[in-house]
N, C-alpha and C positions, 0 to 999 in steps of 0.2 A: 577367184583363181581356182583352177582344178589341178589335180596332180595324178600321176600315174604310178602304180605300185605293182611290183611282181613279188611281193613278200610271201604270197601263198605258195610259191614254188621254191622253197628253201632247199638247200642241198643237205643231204645226210653226211655229216662230217664226224670224225673221231672226237671224243670229248676233249682231248688235249690239243686240238687243232688251233692254230693261231688266228684263223680268220673268224671274225665275229658275225657269223651268219644270222644270229638272232637279232641283230641291230635293225634289220629292215622292218620286221614286224613291230619291234619296239618303237621305232620312229613313227610308223603309221599310227600306233596307239597313242603315242605321246602328243602328236599334233592334233589329233581329235580331242584328247583330254584337255589340251590347252585352248581349244576353240579356234585354232588356226585354220583347220579344215574340217569338213564333215565327212562322214562315211559316204554320203551321196556324191561328194565332189572328188572322191578318189576312185579312179577307174583302173581296171586291169587291162594291160595291153595284150594283143594277140602276138604270136611269134612273128618276127620280121620275115619278109619273103626272101627267097634265095637270090632274086635279082638285085635287091638292095645290098644284101650281104656280099655279093660278088663284085660290087663296086670297090670294095676294099680288100676282101679276103680271098686268098687262093682257093679254088674249088677243092683241091686235094685236102687242104687243111680243114675246110668247113665240113667236108664229107667225113673226115676222121673224127671230128668232134661229134657230129650228129649220129654217126654209125657206131661209135664206141670203139674205134680202132686206133686210137692214139697209143703210141708206144710208151714204155716205162719212162724213158728219158723225157719225152714230151710232157707226160703227166707230172713228173718231178719238177720240171721247169715251170709248169702252170701252177702247181701248188695245190691242186684239187684231185681227189680220186674221181674216176668216171662213174657215173650212174645215169640212168635215163633223165634225171632231173637236171643234169649239167647242161645239155643242149636246150632243154625246155626252158629253164630259167634264163640262160644266156640269150636266147633268141627273143624272149619276151622283154628282157632288159633293154636290148637294142631298140626294139619297137617303142618301148616307153620313152626313150630319149628322142626318137624320131617324132613321136606324138607331141612331146614337150616343145621341140623346135617348131613344129607346125602351130601349136598354141601360141608360141611367142610371136610368130609372124601375124597371126590373126588378132591377138588381143594385147600384145606387148610383153607378155610374161608366160613362160611355160615351166613346168616343174616335173621332174622325175624323182621319185623317192628311192632311187637306186642310181646306177650308172657311174660314169667317170672311169670306165675300164681302160685307162690310158696306157697300160703296158702291153696291150695286145698289138702285135705286128701282123702284116698281111699273111704270113706263112706260119705263125706260131703264137701261142699265148704264153704269158709269164706273169709272175707277181699277182696271182689270183685274178687275172684278166683274161677272159676267153676270146671275146670279140670286141673290137674297138667301137663302142656304141656312138661316141661323138663323131668319129670319122665317117662311119656308115651313114649317120643322119645328115651330116653336111653334104656328103657326096650325093645322097638321094635328092636333097632339095636343089642342089645344083643341076642334076640331071633333069629334074622336073621343071627347071627354069624359075623356081621360086626365089632363089638367091644367086648372086654371082660371087660376092665376097663374104668372108666370115672371119671372125676372130675367136680364138679359144683362150680364155683366161683361166689358167690352171694353177690354183692355189692349194692343191694337195701338197703335202710335204715331200712327196717323192716325184721326181721328174717324170713327166708324161713322155717317156722315150718312144713308145710306139706311135703316139700321135705326131711327135716331132718328125719321126722317120717317114710316116705316111705323107705328110704335107711338105716335106723338105724342098721339093722342087715346084711347089704350087704357089705362085705369087698372089693368088686370090685368097689364100687362107693364112692368116697370121697366127702363130702360136706363141704364147707368153707363159713362162713357167717360173715360179719362185719355189725353190726346193732346197733341201739339205745338201750341202756340198759333199759331205762324207756319207750320205745315206744311200740306200738302194734307189735306183739301179747304179751299180758301181761303175758301169760303163755308160756314160751319158751320150745321148744324141744331141744334135744341134737344133734347138728351137729357133724361131725368129728372134726371140729375146729370152735369154736365160739369166736369172738372178739367183746366184748360189748363196745359201745361208750358212753361217757358221753354227756349229753345235752350241746350243744354249741361247740362240738369238731370241730376244724377248720383244715385248710389245712395241716399245718406242722405236727400236732399230728397224723392226719389221715394217711398221706402218710408214716410217720415213722412206724406206726403200720402195714400198708400194706407191706412195705419193709421187716419188721421183720418176717411176717408170710407167705407171698405168696410163696416164693421160697421153703420154707420147706414143705408147703402143696403139691406143684406140684411134688417135688422130692419124697415125701412119696407116693403120689397117683400113680405115673408112669402110667398116663392114656393113652389110645388110642385116646382120644378126650376130649376137655374141652368145657363146656358150660358156657358162661359168661352172668350173669344177670346184665346189666349195668344200674341200676336204676338212674333216674334223681333226686330222692327225697332226697339225702344228701345235695342238694343245700340250701344255707342259707335263701332263701326266700320261701322255700317249706312250705306249710300250714300244712303238716303232718310229717315233717322231724325231727325237733328238733336238728339237727346238722348244721354246718355252713361252708360247703365247698363253695368256689367260683367257677365260671365257669372254671377258669384256674386250680384250684385244681382238679376239676372233669376231665379235660383233662389229667392232670398228672396221675390221678388214672388209666384212660383207657390206657394211654401209658405204664405204668408199667405192667399192666396185659398182654397187647399184646407183649411187649418186652420179658417178662419172658416166655411166651408160645413160642414165635418165637425162642428164644435161645435153647429151648428144642425140636424144630421141631414138635411142637404139633399143630394139626388142632384145630381151634376154631370156635364155633358157638355162635353168639351173639343174645340175645333177649333183649327187652327194659326194662322190669320191670316197676316200678311205677314212678310217677312224678306229683306233685300236686302244682306247683308254682302258685303264685297269677296271674301271666300273662302267659297264655298258650303259647305265643310265646317264652318265656324263656325255657319251657319244650322242645319245638321243636328244639331250638338252642342247648340245652345240648345233646339231642339225636343225632342231626346232627353232633355235635363235636365228639361224640363217634364213629360214622360211619366214619368220616374223619380220626380219629386216627387208626381205624381198617384198612382202605384202605392203609394208609401210611405204616403200618406194614406188611400187607398181600397181597395187590393187586399186 
């Protein structure tokens, strides 16, 4: 299994910024140290091309991001200051997810050590998400005739509102989200299947809900490809999570997703999603565990 990483293009952020930009380099280092991947099997993506980006995002918004002309309100909504690294990293992250989906079609499994920017809408970004990598990747593969139907299994603790909106009228893309009912975004969109979680939801309840819904979603979707957003933020010590999964509970979550897809002979591309634990090493461990479970099922 190979992976894609845009960790080298980290954004310069203020010291007190809530977004853990350092996690991407730490995840890359951690998976190498654990022997899950080697430096030679981790590749760096090029920036996604404007044709693919334009399948989802309005040209005026894309131009504003790339040219640095986003207004103060747009930047506040996005949650990042503008710098030349913002478009550079964002475009490479999208391409990394596209490459992971292509790998999944070719080998059964694809991996981006970033991505899951599911709060990005066609005409704006929000919640630390600039461009919607999963949506751009799916639309590109549809345009190329590589896939017709797709499923997005979004187990980040925050609803993928941008993804839900983008695919709201597309019968060929099924979106499934399990997320905190009272957490960001406070105005939810309608996914194909939404499962709202109470504050403090722990392992047993979460896994029972996942078991109840996942197989039904995959059977209804009948996808050519599954994209899995394996957020680390349902962890009980996550600063922005509000639910209470243990590390073992998160492992069981991942295992269930991969086993359900494997039983149906579905290729899977995994992206990281969010993770805001008090200790950055915990975030790297959770993402590393997800990759370990992915390899156990698909390598």
